[in-house]
SEBAMI-568724 format. One record per residue (C-alpha): residue number from 1; residue in one letter; x, y, z. Coordinates in pm, 1 decimal, padded with zeros to 6 digits. Layout:
BEGIN
{n=NUM	res=A	east=X	north=Y	up=Z};
...
REM end
This chain:
BEGIN
{n=1	res=I	east=02789.7	north=-01078.8	up=00775.9};
{n=2	res=D	east=02661.3	north=-01040.0	up=01083.7};
{n=3	res=D	east=02220.4	north=-01147.6	up=01057.9};
{n=4	res=S	east=02206.6	north=-01242.4	up=01394.2};
{n=5	res=E	east=01971.9	north=-00999.3	up=01498.8};
{n=6	res=Y	east=01691.1	north=-00871.9	up=01273.6};
{n=7	res=K	east=01782.4	north=-00445.2	up=01126.9};
{n=8	res=A	east=01528.3	north=-00244.7	up=00941.1};
{n=9	res=P	east=01693.4	north=-00242.0	up=00577.6};
{n=10	res=L	east=01859.9	north=00131.2	up=00386.3};
{n=11	res=M	east=01637.4	north=00185.8	up=00086.8};
{n=12	res=F	east=01898.9	north=00361.7	up=-00096.6};
{n=13	res=L	east=01676.4	north=00683.3	up=-00319.0};
{n=14	res=A	east=01882.1	north=00786.8	up=-00690.8};
{n=15	res=G	east=01965.8	north=01091.2	up=-00748.5};
{n=16	res=G	east=01849.0	north=01283.2	up=-01100.2};
{n=17	res=P	east=01560.0	north=01299.0	up=-01091.7};
{n=18	res=G	east=01627.1	north=01047.1	up=-01344.9};
{n=19	res=Q	east=01926.8	north=00839.7	up=-01191.9};
{n=20	res=A	east=01836.8	north=00440.8	up=-01159.6};
{n=21	res=A	east=01922.7	north=00258.2	up=-00822.4};
{n=22	res=V	east=02026.5	north=-00031.2	up=-00976.9};
{n=23	res=E	east=02276.7	north=00107.8	up=-01202.5};
{n=24	res=L	east=02481.2	north=00246.1	up=-00918.5};
{n=25	res=A	east=02491.7	north=-00037.9	up=-00748.5};
{n=26	res=T	east=02894.4	north=-00050.1	up=-00804.2};
{n=27	res=G	east=02958.0	north=00220.3	up=-00644.6};
{n=28	res=L	east=02753.0	north=00201.1	up=-00316.6};
{n=29	res=N	east=02872.0	north=-00123.7	up=-00273.5};
{n=30	res=H	east=03169.7	north=00048.6	up=-00109.5};
{n=31	res=V	east=02988.1	north=00369.8	up=00019.7};
{n=32	res=F	east=02761.7	north=00159.6	up=00247.8};
{n=33	res=R	east=03024.2	north=-00165.7	up=00295.0};
{n=34	res=E	east=02975.4	north=-00139.8	up=00675.2};
{n=35	res=V	east=02618.0	north=-00065.8	up=00644.8};
{n=36	res=R	east=02605.9	north=-00423.8	up=00484.3};
{n=37	res=K	east=02720.3	north=-00565.4	up=00739.9};
{n=38	res=T	east=02431.3	north=-00567.7	up=00917.6};
{n=39	res=R	east=02136.7	north=-00488.1	up=00757.1};
{n=40	res=D	east=02007.2	north=-00538.1	up=00422.0};
{n=41	res=I	east=01985.8	north=-00249.9	up=00171.1};
{n=42	res=I	east=01742.3	north=-00180.9	up=-00124.6};
{n=43	res=L	east=01753.7	north=-00069.1	up=-00462.4};
{n=44	res=V	east=01460.6	north=00001.3	up=-00709.1};
{n=45	res=D	east=01474.5	north=00172.3	up=-01003.1};
{n=46	res=Q	east=01240.1	north=00476.1	up=-00986.8};
{n=47	res=R	east=00967.9	north=00429.3	up=-01240.4};
{n=48	res=G	east=01132.8	north=00593.4	up=-01521.2};
{n=49	res=T	east=01456.0	north=00473.4	up=-01500.3};
{n=50	res=G	east=01644.3	north=00153.7	up=-01521.4};
{n=51	res=E	east=01435.0	north=-00133.3	up=-01579.2};
{n=52	res=S	east=01082.9	north=00020.2	up=-01460.5};
{n=53	res=S	east=00942.1	north=00160.3	up=-01776.3};
{n=54	res=P	east=01230.8	north=00355.4	up=-01872.6};
{n=55	res=L	east=01178.7	north=00745.8	up=-01983.8};
{n=56	res=S	east=01501.4	north=00742.1	up=-02165.1};
{n=57	res=C	east=01550.2	north=01059.8	up=-02456.0};
{n=58	res=D	east=01845.8	north=01046.1	up=-02691.6};
{n=59	res=F	east=01858.0	north=01394.3	up=-02835.0};
{n=60	res=E	east=02172.6	north=01424.7	up=-03111.3};
{n=61	res=A	east=02288.9	north=01718.1	up=-02977.4};
{n=62	res=V	east=02351.0	north=01540.3	up=-02636.5};
{n=63	res=D	east=02532.0	north=01225.0	up=-02813.0};
{n=64	res=N	east=02814.0	north=01448.0	up=-02997.6};
{n=65	res=V	east=02906.9	north=01602.6	up=-02710.6};
{n=66	res=Y	east=03211.8	north=01711.7	up=-02944.1};
{n=67	res=S	east=03052.3	north=01817.6	up=-03246.0};
{n=68	res=S	east=02725.6	north=01997.4	up=-03155.1};
{n=69	res=L	east=02657.5	north=02277.4	up=-02946.7};
{n=70	res=P	east=02445.1	north=02333.1	up=-02608.9};
{n=71	res=D	east=02137.2	north=02488.9	up=-02838.2};
{n=72	res=A	east=02158.4	north=02287.7	up=-03120.6};
{n=73	res=L	east=01861.1	north=02104.3	up=-02985.1};
{n=74	res=N	east=01593.9	north=01952.4	up=-03219.6};
{n=75	res=P	east=01257.4	north=02046.7	up=-03122.5};
{n=76	res=Q	east=01107.4	north=01776.4	up=-03347.0};
{n=77	res=E	east=01367.8	north=01511.1	up=-03140.7};
{n=78	res=V	east=01180.4	north=01635.0	up=-02819.4};
{n=79	res=K	east=00825.2	north=01560.6	up=-02924.6};
{n=80	res=D	east=00953.9	north=01246.2	up=-03084.7};
{n=81	res=C	east=01079.1	north=01152.1	up=-02766.5};
{n=82	res=V	east=00746.4	north=01234.5	up=-02542.1};
{n=83	res=A	east=00547.7	north=01050.3	up=-02836.4};
{n=84	res=Q	east=00763.0	north=00682.0	up=-02799.5};
{n=85	res=F	east=00685.9	north=00676.1	up=-02440.9};
{n=86	res=K	east=00383.9	north=00480.8	up=-02373.0};
{n=87	res=G	east=00098.5	north=00545.0	up=-02103.5};
{n=88	res=D	east=00012.2	north=00825.3	up=-01914.8};
{n=89	res=V	east=00355.0	north=01040.2	up=-01860.5};
{n=90	res=T	east=00184.3	north=01251.2	up=-01620.4};
{n=91	res=Q	east=00194.9	north=00958.6	up=-01365.1};
{n=92	res=Y	east=00561.1	north=00976.1	up=-01416.2};
{n=93	res=N	east=00607.1	north=01225.0	up=-01088.5};
{n=94	res=S	east=00785.7	north=01180.2	up=-00726.9};
{n=95	res=E	east=00450.8	north=01100.4	up=-00485.6};
{n=96	res=N	east=00366.6	north=00834.0	up=-00724.1};
{n=97	res=A	east=00714.7	north=00732.0	up=-00696.3};
{n=98	res=I	east=00713.1	north=00717.3	up=-00312.5};
{n=99	res=R	east=00350.4	north=00523.9	up=-00350.1};
{n=100	res=D	east=00585.1	north=00261.7	up=-00550.1};
{n=101	res=F	east=00917.4	north=00252.5	up=-00296.8};
{n=102	res=D	east=00632.5	north=00210.8	up=00037.3};
{n=103	res=A	east=00436.3	north=-00030.3	up=-00191.4};
{n=104	res=I	east=00760.2	north=-00291.6	up=-00225.1};
{n=105	res=R	east=00850.6	north=-00234.1	up=00172.9};
{n=106	res=A	east=00545.4	north=-00403.2	up=00249.2};
{n=107	res=A	east=00558.6	north=-00655.1	up=-00012.5};
{n=108	res=L	east=00904.8	north=-00759.1	up=00103.3};
{n=109	res=G	east=00756.0	north=-00761.0	up=00479.3};
{n=110	res=H	east=00915.9	north=-00481.6	up=00645.1};
{n=111	res=E	east=00731.9	north=-00231.9	up=00920.3};
{n=112	res=K	east=00981.4	north=00017.7	up=00884.7};
{n=113	res=L	east=01302.4	north=00123.4	up=00644.7};
{n=114	res=N	east=01614.2	north=00333.6	up=00657.0};
{n=115	res=I	east=01609.2	north=00594.6	up=00383.9};
{n=116	res=Y	east=01945.4	north=00774.0	up=00214.5};
{n=117	res=G	east=01883.5	north=01020.7	up=-00038.5};
{n=118	res=G	east=02159.6	north=01206.6	up=-00246.8};
{n=119	res=S	east=02064.3	north=01490.7	up=-00477.5};
{n=120	res=Y	east=01692.0	north=01444.8	up=-00631.1};
{n=121	res=G	east=01682.7	north=01144.2	up=-00398.1};
{n=122	res=T	east=01648.2	north=01414.2	up=-00106.3};
{n=123	res=R	east=01315.6	north=01545.7	up=-00242.5};
{n=124	res=A	east=01237.6	north=01189.1	up=-00263.5};
{n=125	res=G	east=01300.1	north=01125.5	up=00048.9};
{n=126	res=L	east=01116.2	north=01487.6	up=00231.5};
{n=127	res=V	east=00815.3	north=01343.5	up=00021.7};
{n=128	res=F	east=00842.5	north=00993.5	up=00158.4};
{n=129	res=M	east=00822.9	north=01140.4	up=00512.2};
{n=130	res=R	east=00546.2	north=01371.2	up=00452.1};
{n=131	res=M	east=00349.8	north=01042.6	up=00282.3};
{n=132	res=F	east=00441.5	north=00777.1	up=00483.3};
{n=133	res=P	east=00589.9	north=00886.0	up=00793.9};
{n=134	res=E	east=00520.5	north=00577.6	up=01026.3};
{n=135	res=S	east=00701.6	north=00349.2	up=00762.1};
{n=136	res=L	east=01071.0	north=00507.1	up=00833.1};
{n=137	res=E	east=01295.0	north=00460.9	up=01120.9};
{n=138	res=S	east=01528.7	north=00705.3	up=01052.0};
{n=139	res=V	east=01671.6	north=00920.4	up=00774.4};
{n=140	res=V	east=01931.0	north=01076.2	up=00555.0};
{n=141	res=L	east=01954.7	north=01346.7	up=00354.5};
{n=142	res=D	east=02321.6	north=01400.0	up=00162.1};
{n=143	res=S	east=02271.1	north=01739.5	up=-00046.3};
{n=144	res=V	east=01950.5	north=01863.4	up=-00041.4};
{n=145	res=G	east=01719.7	north=01968.4	up=-00302.6};
{n=146	res=P	east=01443.1	north=02088.9	up=-00049.4};
{n=147	res=I	east=01089.8	north=02124.8	up=-00132.2};
{n=148	res=E	east=01124.6	north=02523.8	up=-00091.6};
{n=149	res=V	east=01395.3	north=02577.3	up=-00344.7};
{n=150	res=P	east=01264.7	north=02473.8	up=-00701.1};
{n=151	res=I	east=01550.0	north=02250.3	up=-00904.7};
{n=152	res=G	east=01677.5	north=02366.4	up=-01243.6};
{n=153	res=M	east=01787.4	north=02731.3	up=-01089.6};
{n=154	res=F	east=02200.5	north=02651.9	up=-01072.1};
{n=155	res=G	east=02354.0	north=03023.9	up=-01197.9};
{n=156	res=Q	east=02424.2	north=03119.1	up=-00835.2};
{n=157	res=S	east=02472.1	north=02797.0	up=-00672.0};
{n=158	res=G	east=02708.8	north=02711.1	up=-00927.7};
{n=159	res=A	east=02877.1	north=03098.4	up=-00933.8};
{n=160	res=R	east=02920.9	north=03027.6	up=-00565.9};
{n=161	res=S	east=03112.6	north=02676.9	up=-00578.8};
{n=162	res=F	east=03325.6	north=02794.9	up=-00907.4};
{n=163	res=N	east=03404.9	north=03117.2	up=-00677.9};
{n=164	res=L	east=03525.0	north=02921.0	up=-00404.2};
{n=165	res=L	east=03756.0	north=02761.4	up=-00645.1};
{n=166	res=L	east=03935.8	north=03032.9	up=-00728.0};
{n=167	res=E	east=03963.2	north=03138.2	up=-00380.2};
{n=168	res=N	east=04114.7	north=02827.7	up=-00290.2};
{n=169	res=C	east=04352.3	north=02846.7	up=-00627.9};
{n=170	res=K	east=04434.2	north=03162.8	up=-00470.7};
{n=171	res=N	east=04503.4	north=03053.2	up=-00130.1};
{n=172	res=N	east=04746.3	north=02745.5	up=-00248.7};
{n=173	res=E	east=05072.3	north=02826.1	up=-00309.9};
{n=174	res=S	east=05136.5	north=02594.5	up=-00597.0};
{n=175	res=C	east=04768.8	north=02718.7	up=-00784.6};
{n=176	res=N	east=04841.0	north=03099.3	up=-00731.0};
{n=177	res=T	east=05208.7	north=03048.3	up=-00885.7};
{n=178	res=A	east=05089.4	north=02865.6	up=-01202.3};
{n=179	res=F	east=04774.7	north=03036.3	up=-01236.1};
{n=180	res=P	east=04769.5	north=03392.6	up=-01072.3};
{n=181	res=N	east=04516.1	north=03579.6	up=-01303.8};
{n=182	res=L	east=04283.2	north=03292.7	up=-01323.9};
{n=183	res=A	east=03939.6	north=03445.6	up=-01265.2};
{n=184	res=E	east=04079.0	north=03721.9	up=-01541.9};
{n=185	res=E	east=04134.8	north=03432.9	up=-01801.3};
{n=186	res=F	east=03817.1	north=03273.1	up=-01722.5};
{n=187	res=Q	east=03668.0	north=03597.8	up=-01797.0};
{n=188	res=A	east=03878.3	north=03627.0	up=-02128.1};
{n=189	res=V	east=03807.3	north=03290.9	up=-02271.8};
{n=190	res=K	east=03386.6	north=03327.9	up=-02240.4};
{n=191	res=V	east=03445.2	north=03682.7	up=-02457.2};
{n=192	res=R	east=03659.0	north=03524.2	up=-02681.9};
{n=193	res=L	east=03430.1	north=03234.1	up=-02776.1};
{n=194	res=A	east=03109.5	north=03434.7	up=-02720.2};
{n=195	res=K	east=03254.2	north=03645.5	up=-02997.7};
{n=196	res=E	east=03401.0	north=03324.8	up=-03236.2};
{n=197	res=V	east=03286.9	north=02990.1	up=-03176.5};
{n=198	res=A	east=03643.7	north=02778.5	up=-03182.8};
{n=199	res=S	east=03574.6	north=02465.6	up=-03425.7};
{n=200	res=I	east=03929.0	north=02253.4	up=-03408.6};
{n=201	res=D	east=04011.9	north=01901.8	up=-03566.9};
{n=202	res=I	east=04088.3	north=01648.6	up=-03313.7};
{n=203	res=L	east=04090.1	north=01271.3	up=-03302.3};
{n=204	res=H	east=03813.5	north=01126.1	up=-03112.5};
{n=205	res=P	east=03955.6	north=01061.0	up=-02780.8};
{n=206	res=R	east=03763.3	north=00695.2	up=-02770.3};
{n=207	res=L	east=03796.1	north=00642.9	up=-03127.8};
{n=208	res=G	east=04079.5	north=00783.7	up=-03220.7};
{n=209	res=T	east=03919.3	north=00883.1	up=-03575.9};
{n=210	res=P	east=03896.6	north=01283.9	up=-03682.4};
{n=211	res=T	east=03625.8	north=01422.9	up=-03576.1};
{n=212	res=K	east=03555.7	north=01799.6	up=-03487.5};
{n=213	res=L	east=03546.7	north=01986.1	up=-03138.9};
{n=214	res=V	east=03330.7	north=02264.3	up=-03149.1};
{n=215	res=I	east=03284.3	north=02504.4	up=-02863.6};
{n=216	res=D	east=03159.0	north=02778.1	up=-02784.2};
{n=217	res=N	east=03099.8	north=02954.9	up=-02419.3};
{n=218	res=T	east=02784.0	north=02860.8	up=-02321.4};
{n=219	res=K	east=02959.4	north=02490.4	up=-02404.0};
{n=220	res=F	east=03280.8	north=02594.5	up=-02230.9};
{n=221	res=T	east=03139.4	north=02680.7	up=-01903.6};
{n=222	res=G	east=02884.1	north=02387.0	up=-01956.8};
{n=223	res=N	east=03168.6	north=02135.8	up=-01915.2};
{n=224	res=L	east=03341.6	north=02407.4	up=-01626.9};
{n=225	res=R	east=03002.9	north=02353.9	up=-01386.6};
{n=226	res=F	east=03006.7	north=01954.8	up=-01443.2};
{n=227	res=Q	east=03315.1	north=01925.9	up=-01299.9};
{n=228	res=L	east=03286.1	north=02101.4	up=-00953.5};
{n=229	res=Y	east=03027.5	north=01817.1	up=-00916.8};
{n=230	res=G	east=03366.4	north=01595.3	up=-00743.7};
{n=231	res=M	east=03710.8	north=01701.6	up=-00595.1};
{n=232	res=E	east=03836.9	north=01507.4	up=-00907.7};
{n=233	res=G	east=03713.5	north=01737.9	up=-01167.5};
{n=234	res=R	east=03743.5	north=02073.0	up=-00977.0};
{n=235	res=S	east=04141.2	north=01979.7	up=-00938.9};
{n=236	res=M	east=04181.5	north=02015.9	up=-01298.7};
{n=237	res=V	east=03948.7	north=02334.4	up=-01332.0};
{n=238	res=P	east=04179.5	north=02586.6	up=-01287.3};
{n=239	res=L	east=04400.5	north=02442.9	up=-01569.8};
{n=240	res=V	east=04144.8	north=02379.8	up=-01811.5};
{n=241	res=I	east=04073.0	north=02730.8	up=-01816.5};
{n=242	res=H	east=04463.3	north=02844.6	up=-01825.8};
{n=243	res=Q	east=04508.2	north=02603.7	up=-02149.0};
{n=244	res=A	east=04198.0	north=02763.4	up=-02342.4};
{n=245	res=F	east=04335.9	north=03092.3	up=-02267.9};
{n=246	res=L	east=04618.4	north=03035.0	up=-02430.7};
{n=247	res=G	east=04448.0	north=02867.9	up=-02728.2};
{n=248	res=N	east=04525.1	north=02476.2	up=-02598.7};
{n=249	res=Y	east=04115.8	north=02335.1	up=-02574.2};
{n=250	res=Q	east=04282.8	north=01971.5	up=-02523.3};
{n=251	res=P	east=04326.9	north=01930.9	up=-02174.0};
{n=252	res=L	east=03886.1	north=02031.6	up=-02194.0};
{n=253	res=I	east=03874.1	north=01746.6	up=-02424.7};
{n=254	res=G	east=03997.5	north=01519.6	up=-02201.7};
{n=255	res=L	east=03740.5	north=01645.7	up=-01927.2};
{n=256	res=M	east=03468.0	north=01541.0	up=-02184.7};
{n=257	res=A	east=03617.2	north=01210.8	up=-02261.7};
{n=258	res=R	east=03566.0	north=01138.4	up=-01893.9};
{n=259	res=T	east=03207.4	north=01120.6	up=-01856.3};
{n=260	res=E	east=03124.8	north=01104.9	up=-02298.3};
{n=261	res=D	east=02953.1	north=00783.4	up=-02252.1};
{n=262	res=E	east=02794.9	north=00798.4	up=-01915.6};
{n=263	res=Q	east=02463.4	north=00734.2	up=-01907.3};
{n=264	res=L	east=02398.4	north=00986.4	up=-01593.4};
{n=265	res=V	east=02020.3	north=01007.1	up=-01624.8};
{n=266	res=Y	east=01709.5	north=00886.2	up=-01807.8};
{n=267	res=T	east=01619.8	north=01248.5	up=-01976.9};
{n=268	res=G	east=01283.2	north=01187.3	up=-02001.0};
{n=269	res=L	east=01174.1	north=01108.1	up=-01637.9};
{n=270	res=L	east=01458.7	north=01465.7	up=-01548.1};
{n=271	res=F	east=01250.4	north=01630.8	up=-01789.3};
{n=272	res=N	east=00905.4	north=01513.9	up=-01687.8};
{n=273	res=I	east=00951.8	north=01623.7	up=-01290.7};
{n=274	res=V	east=01181.4	north=01920.1	up=-01322.2};
{n=275	res=C	east=00931.6	north=02005.2	up=-01594.2};
{n=276	res=N	east=00642.2	north=01992.7	up=-01392.8};
{n=277	res=E	east=00725.1	north=01985.3	up=-01011.1};
{n=278	res=D	east=00995.6	north=02329.1	up=-01020.4};
{n=279	res=I	east=01003.5	north=02490.1	up=-01337.1};
{n=280	res=P	east=00631.2	north=02625.1	up=-01324.3};
{n=281	res=R	east=00738.8	north=02765.4	up=-00958.5};
{n=282	res=V	east=00985.6	north=02979.7	up=-01095.6};
{n=283	res=S	east=00903.4	north=03371.4	up=-01144.3};
{n=284	res=E	east=01063.3	north=03593.0	up=-01381.2};
{n=285	res=A	east=01199.4	north=03784.2	up=-01100.9};
{n=286	res=D	east=01326.9	north=03458.8	up=-00992.4};
{n=287	res=R	east=01518.6	north=03384.0	up=-01292.2};
{n=288	res=A	east=01650.4	north=03725.7	up=-01335.0};
{n=289	res=A	east=01856.9	north=03735.8	up=-00946.1};
{n=290	res=D	east=01952.6	north=03363.6	up=-01025.1};
{n=291	res=A	east=02089.3	north=03463.6	up=-01365.1};
{n=292	res=S	east=02320.7	north=03785.2	up=-01232.9};
{n=293	res=N	east=02634.8	north=03566.5	up=-01135.1};
{n=294	res=N	east=03008.1	north=03588.1	up=-01273.3};
{n=295	res=F	east=02960.5	north=03219.4	up=-01390.4};
{n=296	res=D	east=02751.1	north=03151.0	up=-01670.5};
{n=297	res=G	east=02429.8	north=03358.3	up=-01618.5};
{n=298	res=E	east=02106.6	north=03242.2	up=-01740.3};
{n=299	res=D	east=02307.9	north=02910.4	up=-01929.5};
{n=300	res=S	east=02188.9	north=02686.9	up=-01686.1};
{n=301	res=H	east=01818.9	north=02767.7	up=-01756.4};
{n=302	res=S	east=01835.1	north=02715.3	up=-02129.9};
{n=303	res=A	east=01740.0	north=02316.1	up=-02143.0};
{n=304	res=W	east=01440.8	north=02372.6	up=-01971.3};
{n=305	res=D	east=01335.9	north=02660.3	up=-02182.4};
{n=306	res=M	east=01402.0	north=02470.8	up=-02480.5};
{n=307	res=V	east=01219.6	north=02089.1	up=-02324.1};
{n=308	res=C	east=00951.9	north=02181.6	up=-02132.6};
{n=309	res=P	east=00711.7	north=02318.5	up=-02386.7};
{n=310	res=F	east=00687.7	north=01989.8	up=-02501.2};
{n=311	res=F	east=00628.7	north=01740.0	up=-02189.6};
{n=312	res=P	east=00258.4	north=01709.8	up=-02103.1};
{n=313	res=E	east=00129.5	north=01885.3	up=-01808.6};
{n=314	res=Y	east=00092.1	north=01780.4	up=-01399.6};
{n=315	res=R	east=00087.6	north=01980.1	up=-01145.8};
{n=316	res=P	east=00136.5	north=01855.0	up=-00790.3};
{n=317	res=S	east=-00086.7	north=02017.1	up=-00541.5};
{n=318	res=E	east=-00035.9	north=02298.2	up=-00276.8};
{n=319	res=D	east=00075.5	north=02090.2	up=-00011.8};
{n=320	res=F	east=00360.9	north=01919.1	up=-00197.4};
{n=321	res=Y	east=00544.4	north=02241.8	up=-00153.1};
{n=322	res=Q	east=00510.6	north=02248.5	up=00195.7};
{n=323	res=S	east=00774.2	north=02239.4	up=00420.5};
{n=324	res=V	east=00790.5	north=01871.8	up=00560.9};
{n=325	res=T	east=00816.1	north=01854.1	up=00962.0};
{n=326	res=A	east=00830.7	north=01504.5	up=01043.8};
{n=327	res=D	east=00996.7	north=01421.5	up=01392.5};
{n=328	res=I	east=01176.4	north=01141.6	up=01206.9};
{n=329	res=P	east=01557.6	north=01119.0	up=01305.4};
{n=330	res=T	east=01701.1	north=01273.6	up=01037.3};
{n=331	res=L	east=02057.7	north=01328.3	up=00935.1};
{n=332	res=I	east=02119.6	north=01629.8	up=00691.0};
{n=333	res=L	east=02491.6	north=01637.1	up=00469.6};
{n=334	res=S	east=02609.0	north=01937.3	up=00263.6};
{n=335	res=G	east=02906.6	north=01996.7	up=00055.2};
{n=336	res=N	east=03023.5	north=02347.0	up=00104.2};
{n=337	res=L	east=03153.0	north=02328.2	up=-00215.3};
{n=338	res=D	east=02872.8	north=02187.6	up=-00408.1};
{n=339	res=P	east=02751.9	north=02394.4	up=-00683.7};
{n=340	res=V	east=02409.7	north=02220.2	up=-00737.4};
{n=341	res=T	east=02246.5	north=02176.3	up=-00369.3};
{n=342	res=P	east=02481.6	north=02423.6	up=-00139.8};
{n=343	res=P	east=02485.0	north=02427.5	up=00248.2};
{n=344	res=S	east=02193.1	north=02693.7	up=00226.3};
{n=345	res=N	east=01956.0	north=02409.1	up=00107.8};
{n=346	res=G	east=02056.5	north=02157.4	up=00392.5};
{n=347	res=E	east=01932.1	north=02435.2	up=00608.2};
{n=348	res=Y	east=01571.3	north=02442.3	up=00442.0};
{n=349	res=S	east=01570.4	north=02113.2	up=00625.3};
{n=350	res=A	east=01685.0	north=02165.2	up=00919.0};
{n=351	res=K	east=01524.0	north=02421.4	up=01018.7};
{n=352	res=S	east=01165.2	north=02253.9	up=00934.2};
{n=353	res=L	east=01268.0	north=01881.5	up=01071.7};
{n=354	res=P	east=01275.3	north=01849.1	up=01461.7};
{n=355	res=N	east=01482.7	north=01585.5	up=01504.9};
{n=356	res=S	east=01761.1	north=01676.1	up=01288.6};
{n=357	res=H	east=02123.6	north=01737.0	up=01284.6};
{n=358	res=H	east=02316.0	north=01951.5	up=00982.0};
{n=359	res=I	east=02637.1	north=01841.6	up=00915.2};
{n=360	res=I	east=02865.4	north=02097.5	up=00664.3};
{n=361	res=V	east=03174.4	north=01911.0	up=00556.9};
{n=362	res=E	east=03409.9	north=02216.6	up=00464.6};
{n=363	res=N	east=03636.5	north=02046.8	up=00192.4};
{n=364	res=A	east=03345.3	north=01790.6	up=-00016.4};
{n=365	res=S	east=03137.9	north=01877.6	up=-00315.0};
{n=366	res=H	east=02817.3	north=01686.2	up=-00421.9};
{n=367	res=T	east=02663.8	north=01411.9	up=-00254.4};
{n=368	res=V	east=02902.6	north=01388.9	up=00075.6};
{n=369	res=A	east=02873.4	north=00995.1	up=00131.3};
{n=370	res=M	east=03027.2	north=00917.1	up=-00202.5};
{n=371	res=S	east=03380.4	north=01054.1	up=-00104.7};
{n=372	res=T	east=03451.7	north=01132.2	up=00229.0};
{n=373	res=C	east=03439.1	north=00904.3	up=00543.6};
{n=374	res=A	east=03053.8	north=01052.0	up=00605.5};
{n=375	res=S	east=02975.3	north=00702.0	up=00488.1};
{n=376	res=D	east=03083.2	north=00571.1	up=00846.2};
{n=377	res=I	east=02885.1	north=00848.6	up=01028.4};
{n=378	res=I	east=02600.0	north=00754.8	up=00810.3};
{n=379	res=N	east=02713.2	north=00398.2	up=00957.0};
{n=380	res=E	east=02672.1	north=00458.6	up=01361.7};
{n=381	res=F	east=02367.4	north=00727.4	up=01283.0};
{n=382	res=L	east=02182.4	north=00410.0	up=01152.1};
{n=383	res=T	east=02261.9	north=00276.9	up=01453.1};
{n=384	res=S	east=02208.0	north=00486.1	up=01740.7};
{n=385	res=K	east=01932.6	north=00726.3	up=01562.8};
{n=386	res=T	east=02042.6	north=01035.4	up=01734.5};
{n=387	res=P	east=02144.5	north=01279.4	up=01486.0};
{n=388	res=K	east=02301.4	north=01534.9	up=01696.9};
{n=389	res=T	east=02558.6	north=01327.0	up=01945.1};
{n=390	res=L	east=02779.5	north=01141.1	up=01612.6};
{n=391	res=D	east=03095.4	north=01133.0	up=01636.5};
{n=392	res=E	east=03211.0	north=01402.9	up=01320.2};
{n=393	res=S	east=03626.1	north=01378.8	up=01417.9};
{n=394	res=C	east=03691.6	north=01241.2	up=01102.9};
{n=395	res=L	east=03550.2	north=01508.1	up=00851.9};
{n=396	res=K	east=03827.6	north=01769.0	up=00985.5};
{n=397	res=D	east=04126.5	north=01497.7	up=00866.8};
{n=398	res=I	east=03939.7	north=01586.6	up=00489.5};
{n=399	res=P	east=04215.8	north=01804.3	up=00331.0};
{n=400	res=Q	east=04199.5	north=02141.6	up=00108.8};
{n=401	res=E	east=04162.8	north=02069.3	up=-00246.2};
{n=402	res=T	east=04445.9	north=02073.6	up=-00451.7};
{n=403	res=F	east=04489.0	north=02167.7	up=-00775.1};
{n=404	res=M	east=04658.5	north=02017.8	up=-01090.5};
{n=405	res=T	east=04952.2	north=02269.9	up=-01234.7};
{n=406	res=S	east=05042.9	north=02111.0	up=-01493.6};
{n=407	res=V	east=04926.7	north=01843.7	up=-01778.6};
{n=408	res=N	east=05170.3	north=01574.5	up=-01521.3};
{n=409	res=G	east=04994.0	north=01652.2	up=-01247.4};
{n=410	res=I	east=05016.1	north=01810.2	up=-00902.1};
{n=411	res=Q	east=05301.5	north=01991.6	up=-00825.9};
REM end
């Protein structure tokens, strides 16, 4: 640790919306290992997450990941969840979160901060840049959710990511040899599960107790979508599709078990923000265009349709939706394979921010810094504050994605 010279700290803005920054500390310790040597890192649970008056909903349909279907959400559960929250839920919004973060900056005695935002954290970062530009020394936006693009319409971006996977499998000799008809098999599984839900007696992967796997086409594609977020998950998707085509859902169960017990987001805050700040901006034409895809159609819209009517309404001002133009040194990162925040999202911010540079990492997916050498580039940027002159050469060494071709692994 070198504390011989004061350097403005880095504040981490978590994603979701609904992730708790402090709960991510273990993973961030590795990602920001070089940054930590010379500057403090500030983790704050956004209001509505972690230890900051959490807004969390425990839905039975979400808890019973094996036996329930996506459309099994009980409206009464949503009503009960909203009713349990103390205080004015409409105050748990993006702008108030940024007011909290800047107040913490001041309370800690820092004139300025550097901020890193990933996924929804980029939206929060952009709001921070608009509201308190004088408080910021530099900004890193990783996997951008721009002001101009509503969060929640993931049909086209998911299909793009999936189609890139199909293309990369076809260009990979071992994957193409093992799964020469992957696209056709995927569509066949969807058609089969749409006609008849599969119900299979299994042993619970974690508990070892008898349970039932119930799966329809929406649940099938939903689980595949989640795997597209990371390179490890993507590597398993072709095998899972092929085995499902053969009638074997055991590899799919393995994927589900990987994330069964993860507290990914505080769902109350997720729905409260997206249902009020994003979904009302989506027109019927926008929905139809997003649903016109060969992956999961309009399935990514269903949760908002079921839940949003039960959350108290608030609406940001029109100024909230204007492009951010702050002249702050900004590094923008996008993973080309990202299923929710594609590189086109980053271009919105790159165009409106005059002192920015957009790096698209060809062989990366969501939140680039978490799985690539981009964390070293971030450290260089925080020191130099010159986004356009960074050494990006390490990104060229990131290999093409590889795929598991049997239950024994990559062959």
